[in-house]
C-alpha positions in Angstrom: 0.0 0.0 0.0 1.5 3.3 -1.1 0.9 6.7 0.6 1.6 10.0 -1.0 3.6 12.5 1.1 2.9 16.0 -0.1 5.4 18.6 1.2 4.5 22.3 1.6 7.8 23.9 2.5 8.9 21.9 5.5 5.4 20.7 6.4 3.9 17.5 5.2 0.4 16.1 4.7 -0.3 12.4 4.3 -3.2 11.3 2.1 -5.4 8.4 3.1 -4.4 5.1 1.5 -6.7 2.9 -0.6 -6.4 -0.5 -2.3 -3.8 -1.4 -4.9 -1.1 0.5 -3.2 -2.4 3.9 -4.4 -3.9 6.9 -2.7 -6.9 9.1 -2.9 -7.2 12.6 -1.4 -10.1 15.0 -1.1 -10.3 17.2 -4.1 -10.5 16.8 -7.8 -10.5 13.1 -8.5 -7.3 11.0 -8.6 -5.0 14.1 -9.1 -6.1 15.7 -5.8 -3.9 15.6 -2.7 -2.8 19.1 -1.9 -4.2 21.2 0.9 -3.8 24.7 -0.3 -1.5 25.5 -3.3 1.9 23.8 -3.7 4.6 24.5 -6.2 4.7 22.4 -9.3 7.9 21.9 -11.2 9.9 25.1 -11.2 7.3 26.9 -9.1 8.0 28.6 -5.8 7.3 26.7 -2.6 5.6 28.3 0.4 8.0 29.7 3.1 11.0 29.2 0.8 11.7 32.9 0.4 12.2 33.3 4.1 15.1 30.9 4.1 18.7 31.9 4.4 20.6 31.4 1.1 23.3 28.8 1.8 27.0 29.6 1.1 28.3 28.2 -1.1 25.2 28.2 -3.2 23.3 24.9 -3.5 21.3 23.7 -6.5 17.7 25.1 -6.4 14.6 23.0 -6.8 14.2 24.4 -10.3 17.7 23.3 -11.2 17.1 19.9 -9.6 13.9 19.3 -11.7 16.0 19.6 -14.9 18.1 16.6 -13.6 15.2 14.3 -13.2 14.9 11.2 -15.5 12.9 11.7 -18.7 9.8 9.8 -19.7 11.8 7.5 -21.9 13.4 5.7 -18.9 10.0 4.7 -17.5 7.7 1.9 -18.7 5.3 2.8 -21.4 2.2 4.7 -20.2 3.7 6.1 -17.0 2.6 9.7 -16.9 3.5 12.5 -14.4 0.9 12.9 -11.7 0.8 16.7 -11.1 -0.9 16.3 -7.6 2.3 14.7 -6.3 4.9 16.6 -8.2 6.6 19.7 -7.0 9.9 21.5 -6.3 11.1 24.5 -4.2 11.5 26.7 -7.2 14.4 29.2 -7.4 14.7 29.7 -3.7 15.5 27.6 -0.6 13.5 26.4 2.4 14.5 26.0 6.0 16.3 22.7 6.6 15.1 20.6 9.5 16.2 17.5 11.4 13.8 15.7 13.7 16.7 13.6 15.1 14.4 10.5 15.4 15.6 8.0 18.0 13.9 5.3 15.8 12.7 5.8 12.2 9.1 5.7 11.3 9.3 2.6 9.1 5.9 3.2 7.5 7.4 6.2 5.7 9.1 3.7 3.4 5.6 3.3 1.8 5.4 7.0 0.8 6.5 8.5 -2.4 8.8 10.9 -0.5 10.3 7.9 1.4 13.6 9.6 2.3 11.6 11.3 5.0 12.3 8.2 7.0 15.6 10.0 7.9 13.7 12.7 9.7 15.5 15.3 7.6 14.5 17.9 5.1 17.0 19.7 2.8 17.4 23.3 1.7 15.9 22.5 -1.7 14.2 19.5 -3.4 12.2 18.3 -6.3 9.9 15.3 -6.4 8.0 13.7 -9.2 5.3 11.0 -9.2 4.4 8.9 -12.2 1.5 6.4 -12.6 0.4 4.1 -15.3 -2.9 4.7 -17.0 -4.8 2.2 -14.8 -3.3 3.7 -11.6 -2.2 0.2 -10.6 1.6 0.9 -10.6 3.8 3.9 -10.0 7.3 5.3 -9.9 8.8 8.2 -8.0 12.0 10.2 -8.2 13.2 12.8 -5.8 16.3 14.9 -5.2 17.0 16.6 -1.9 20.0 19.0 -1.4 21.5 19.6 2.1 23.8 22.1 3.6 27.2 21.1 5.0 27.4 17.4 5.8 23.6 16.9 5.8 23.6 14.7 2.8 26.1 12.3 4.3 24.1 12.2 7.6 20.9 11.4 5.7 22.7 8.6 3.9 24.0 7.2 7.1 20.4 7.0 8.3 19.2 5.4 5.1 22.0 2.8 5.5 20.6 1.9 8.9 17.0 1.3 7.6 17.5 -2.4 7.0 18.6 -3.0 10.6 16.1 -0.5 12.1 13.2 -1.6 10.0 13.5 -5.3 9.2 9.7 -5.4 8.7 6.6 -3.4 9.3 2.8 -3.8 8.9 1.2 -2.4 5.8 -1.6 -0.2 7.0 -3.8 -1.1 4.0 -3.6 -4.9 3.7 -2.5 -5.4 7.3 0.2 -7.8 5.9 3.8 -7.9 7.0 6.2 -6.1 4.8 9.8 -7.5 4.7 12.6 -4.9 4.2 15.9 -6.0 2.7 18.7 -3.5 2.2 22.1 -3.8 0.5 24.9 -1.4 -0.5 24.8 -0.5 -4.2 28.4 0.0 -5.5 29.3 2.2 -8.4 26.5 4.7 -8.0 27.4 8.2 -6.8 29.4 8.7 -3.7 27.3 6.3 -1.7 24.2 4.2 -2.5 21.8 1.7 -1.1 19.0 -0.5 -2.6 16.0 -1.4 -0.5 13.5 -4.1 -1.5 10.0 -4.2 0.0 8.0 -7.5 -0.4 4.8 -8.7 1.2 2.5 -11.8 0.7 -0.3 -9.3 0.6 1.0 -7.5 -2.5 0.8 -8.4 -6.1 4.5 -7.3 -6.6 7.3 -6.0 -4.6 9.0 -2.6 -4.8 12.5 -1.2 -5.0 13.8 1.9 -3.3 17.2 3.3 -4.2 19.0 6.2 -2.4 22.3 7.6 -3.7 24.4 10.6 -2.6 26.1 12.9 -5.1 28.0 15.6 -3.2 25.4 17.6 -1.3 22.4 15.9 -3.0 20.5 12.7 -2.0 18.6 11.0 -4.8 15.7 8.8 -3.8 13.8 6.6 -6.2 10.8 4.2 -5.9 9.7 1.7 -8.5 6.8 -0.7 -8.3 6.1 -0.7 -12.1 5.3 -4.5 -12.4 8.2 -5.0 -14.8 9.6 -7.8 -12.8 12.4 -8.0 -10.2 10.3 -5.9 -7.9 10.8 -2.8 -10.1 14.5 -2.7 -9.7 15.3 -2.2 -13.4 13.5 1.1 -13.6 14.7 2.3 -10.2 18.3 1.7 -11.1 18.0 3.3 -14.5 16.4 6.4 -13.1 18.9 6.7 -10.2 21.9 6.3 -12.5 20.6 9.0 -14.9 20.1 11.5 -12.1 23.5 10.8 -10.6 25.1 11.4 -14.0 23.2 14.7 -14.3 24.4 15.9 -10.9 28.0 14.7 -11.1 30.3 17.7 -10.6 27.3 20.1 -10.0 26.1 19.1 -6.5 
């Protein structure tokens, strides 16, 4: 069961989950999910203008959006879902760190699953794609952090397998098994996480990779086999190549 985490500046609102691992939120049909107005690609995100500009300058949300993987890297028919697609525009937001003693493992079910770290960066972009039947989806996100924030976030991602060996899917009430491994040769540091459950039709693959100050996070449950890993890895490697030497 998937949840959609919509971020307004540094705040977040969770939509209610429904069957088939998708979500529905109050508003205009399947594309609803925002409370108030949020920034779409290259838009300006609420409260971002109040943030201090980092030194040295970090990539903005608008710049990060240009680094996202193109449609050609996704399975045929996967289209952008505007309700769950946004960035921080040309400015920055206030970075936060909840310092969680233990991660909320259920956040691995959200499209913005890197929130399991308890951290938000100075800028971000996130894009959600769904197939025409809304039975499968893929997500790509980039978060940029000040200082050593990206390395800290990746340390926490790397502990997910030990901290969250399993959790209960809120929709099917089935147990979700979490398997995590290092993923060599991708960025400065990378992990691949596999989610599987007897209550699901197919498993899912999550990949996180650091390139400098940026953390790439990808989700794939596109029914293409191997728990969606093929798409997840293609997307992550494309973004890492786009960010190399820039982040």
